[in-house]
DRENDO-1510 file (C-alpha; in Angstrom, 1 decimal, always signed):
<recs>
REC; n; res; u; v; w
REC; 1; MET; +17.9; +7.9; +24.0 .
REC; 2; ASP; +18.2; +5.0; +22.0 .
REC; 3; LYS; +20.2; +6.5; +18.9 .
REC; 4; LYS; +19.2; +3.0; +16.8 .
REC; 5; TYR; +16.6; +4.2; +14.9 .
REC; 6; GLN; +17.6; +8.2; +14.2 .
REC; 7; LYS; +15.6; +8.1; +10.5 .
REC; 8; CYS; +11.9; +7.5; +9.6 .
REC; 9; ILE; +11.1; +6.9; +6.0 .
REC; 10; LEU; +7.2; +7.7; +6.2 .
REC; 11; THR; +5.1; +5.7; +3.7 .
REC; 12; ASN; +1.4; +4.6; +3.0 .
REC; 13; MET; -0.4; +1.7; +1.6 .
REC; 14; ILE; -4.4; +1.4; +0.9 .
REC; 15; LEU; -6.6; -1.5; +0.2 .
REC; 16; ILE; -9.1; -1.1; -2.4 .
REC; 17; TYR; -11.7; -3.5; -2.3 .
REC; 18; LYS; -14.7; -4.3; -4.3 .
REC; 19; GLU; -16.9; -7.3; -2.5 .
REC; 20; ASP; -14.7; -10.2; -3.1 .
REC; 21; GLU; -11.7; -8.3; -5.1 .
REC; 22; ILE; -8.8; -6.9; -3.7 .
REC; 23; LEU; -6.9; -4.2; -6.3 .
REC; 24; VAL; -3.0; -5.1; -6.2 .
REC; 25; VAL; +0.1; -4.3; -7.6 .
REC; 26; ASP; +1.7; -7.0; -9.6 .
REC; 27; ARG; +5.7; -5.1; -8.7 .
REC; 28; LYS; +8.3; -6.2; -10.8 .
REC; 29; LYS; +10.8; -3.7; -9.1 .
REC; 30; GLU; +14.2; -5.3; -7.2 .
REC; 31; ASP; +13.6; -3.9; -4.1 .
REC; 32; TRP; +9.7; -4.6; -3.7 .
REC; 33; PRO; +8.9; -7.3; -5.8 .
REC; 34; GLY; +5.8; -9.5; -6.3 .
REC; 35; LEU; +1.9; -9.0; -5.4 .
REC; 36; THR; +1.9; -5.4; -3.4 .
REC; 37; PHE; -1.0; -2.4; -2.0 .
REC; 38; PRO; -0.8; +0.4; -3.5 .
REC; 39; GLY; +0.8; +2.9; -1.9 .
REC; 40; GLY; +4.0; +4.7; -1.4 .
REC; 41; HIS; +6.0; +7.7; +0.6 .
REC; 42; VAL; +5.1; +11.0; +2.3 .
REC; 43; GLU; +6.4; +13.4; +0.3 .
REC; 44; ASN; +7.8; +16.6; +1.7 .
REC; 45; GLY; +4.8; +19.6; +2.1 .
REC; 46; GLU; +2.3; +16.9; +2.1 .
REC; 47; THR; +0.0; +15.3; +4.7 .
REC; 48; ILE; +0.0; +11.3; +5.3 .
REC; 49; ILE; -3.6; +11.8; +3.6 .
REC; 50; GLU; -2.7; +13.8; +0.9 .
REC; 51; SER; -0.5; +11.0; +0.1 .
REC; 52; VAL; -2.8; +8.3; +0.2 .
REC; 53; PHE; -5.2; +10.0; -2.1 .
REC; 54; ARG; -2.1; +11.0; -4.7 .
REC; 55; GLU; -0.3; +7.6; -4.4 .
REC; 56; ALA; -3.6; +5.8; -5.6 .
REC; 57; LYS; -4.4; +8.4; -8.5 .
REC; 58; GLU; -0.8; +7.8; -9.8 .
REC; 59; GLU; -0.1; +3.8; -9.2 .
REC; 60; THR; -4.6; +3.0; -10.1 .
REC; 61; GLY; -5.8; +5.2; -11.6 .
REC; 62; LEU; -8.5; +5.3; -9.5 .
REC; 63; GLU; -9.4; +8.5; -8.1 .
REC; 64; LEU; -10.4; +7.7; -3.7 .
REC; 65; LEU; -13.6; +9.2; -2.4 .
REC; 66; GLU; -13.2; +8.2; +1.2 .
REC; 67; VAL; -11.1; +6.4; +3.0 .
REC; 68; LYS; -10.8; +4.5; +6.2 .
REC; 69; PRO; -7.5; +4.4; +8.6 .
REC; 70; CYS; -7.0; +0.6; +9.5 .
REC; 71; GLY; -3.5; +0.3; +11.3 .
REC; 72; VAL; +0.0; +1.2; +11.1 .
REC; 73; PHE; +2.7; -0.8; +9.9 .
REC; 74; GLU; +6.4; -0.6; +10.9 .
REC; 75; ARG; +10.1; -2.3; +11.5 .
REC; 76; PRO; +13.7; -1.6; +11.3 .
REC; 77; TRP; +14.4; -0.9; +7.5 .
REC; 78; GLU; +17.8; -0.2; +6.5 .
REC; 79; ALA; +21.0; +1.1; +8.2 .
REC; 80; GLY; +19.4; +2.8; +11.2 .
REC; 81; SER; +16.0; +3.8; +9.9 .
REC; 82; ARG; +12.5; +2.8; +10.7 .
REC; 83; TYR; +9.7; +2.0; +7.8 .
REC; 84; ILE; +6.2; +3.3; +9.4 .
REC; 85; ALA; +3.1; +2.5; +6.8 .
REC; 86; PHE; +0.0; +4.0; +7.6 .
REC; 87; LEU; -2.5; +1.4; +6.7 .
REC; 88; TYR; -6.0; +2.8; +4.6 .
REC; 89; LYS; -8.3; +0.6; +2.7 .
REC; 90; SER; -11.4; +2.1; +0.6 .
REC; 91; ASN; -14.6; +0.7; -1.0 .
REC; 92; LYS; -15.7; +4.4; -2.4 .
REC; 93; PHE; -13.8; +4.9; -6.0 .
REC; 94; ARG; -13.7; +6.0; -9.4 .
REC; 95; GLY; -12.5; +5.9; -12.7 .
REC; 96; ALA; -10.5; +2.9; -13.6 .
REC; 97; ILE; -8.0; +0.8; -13.2 .
REC; 98; LYS; -5.0; +1.7; -15.2 .
REC; 99; SER; -1.3; +0.7; -15.2 .
REC; 100; SER; +1.8; +2.4; -13.6 .
REC; 101; LYS; +5.0; +2.1; -14.0 .
REC; 102; GLU; +5.0; +0.8; -10.3 .
REC; 103; GLY; +3.4; -2.5; -12.0 .
REC; 104; GLU; +0.5; -4.1; -13.4 .
REC; 105; VAL; -2.7; -3.0; -11.6 .
REC; 106; LEU; -5.7; -5.9; -11.4 .
REC; 107; PHE; -8.2; -6.6; -9.4 .
REC; 108; LEU; -7.9; -10.6; -8.0 .
REC; 109; ASN; -10.3; -12.6; -5.8 .
REC; 110; ARG; -9.3; -13.0; -1.9 .
REC; 111; ASN; -8.9; -16.8; -2.4 .
REC; 112; ASP; -6.5; -16.7; -5.2 .
REC; 113; ILE; -4.0; -14.3; -3.5 .
REC; 114; ASN; -2.2; -17.3; -2.5 .
REC; 115; LYS; -1.6; -18.4; -6.2 .
REC; 116; PHE; +0.4; -15.4; -7.5 .
REC; 117; ASP; +4.2; -14.3; -5.9 .
REC; 118; LEU; +3.3; -11.7; -3.2 .
REC; 119; SER; +5.9; -9.6; -1.9 .
REC; 120; GLN; +7.5; -9.0; +1.5 .
REC; 121; ASP; +4.4; -8.9; +4.4 .
REC; 122; PHE; +2.1; -9.1; +2.1 .
REC; 123; VAL; -0.2; -11.7; +4.6 .
REC; 124; GLU; +0.6; -10.0; +7.3 .
REC; 125; LEU; -0.3; -6.3; +5.7 .
REC; 126; LEU; -3.4; -7.6; +4.0 .
REC; 127; ASN; -4.4; -9.3; +8.0 .
REC; 128; ILE; -4.6; -6.3; +9.6 .
REC; 129; MET; -6.0; -4.2; +7.2 .
REC; 130; ILE; -9.0; -6.6; +6.9 .
REC; 131; GLU; -9.6; -7.1; +10.7 .
REC; 132; ASN; -9.2; -3.0; +11.3 .
</recs>
C-alpha cells in the first residue's frame, strides 16, 4: 500500500447560477485568495450533502433548495495529504446574497470572470462543473 497519502481533506464546492451569472466569493485570505466558489470542509458528524447546504447558507446567505452533483476534484495537498472536493451546482435557491467572513459574495456574468483575480484551479473547476 502506498502510504504517500494517508490523510484526506474532504470538502465541497458549489456552482450557484442564474441565467448567465454565477455566484462567486471574492476571498482575501492568504490560503485561497481570489474569486472562488462557496464551499468548505465536511465537518465531523455530517454527510457531504449536508455540508453543501450548510456551507452555501453560511457563505452566501442563500438557502439551496436542490443540488446536482457534477464532479469530483482532487489533488495532492500539503504534508502527504490529499484534497478532495465534491462538486455540486444549483440554480434553485431562495433568499438574498449576503457576504460573510470568507469574503464578498456577488453574481458575475460568466463572460466577465477573467477580468478578476481568480483562485487556484478556478477555471478548471468551473469547466468541470459546467460540463457536467
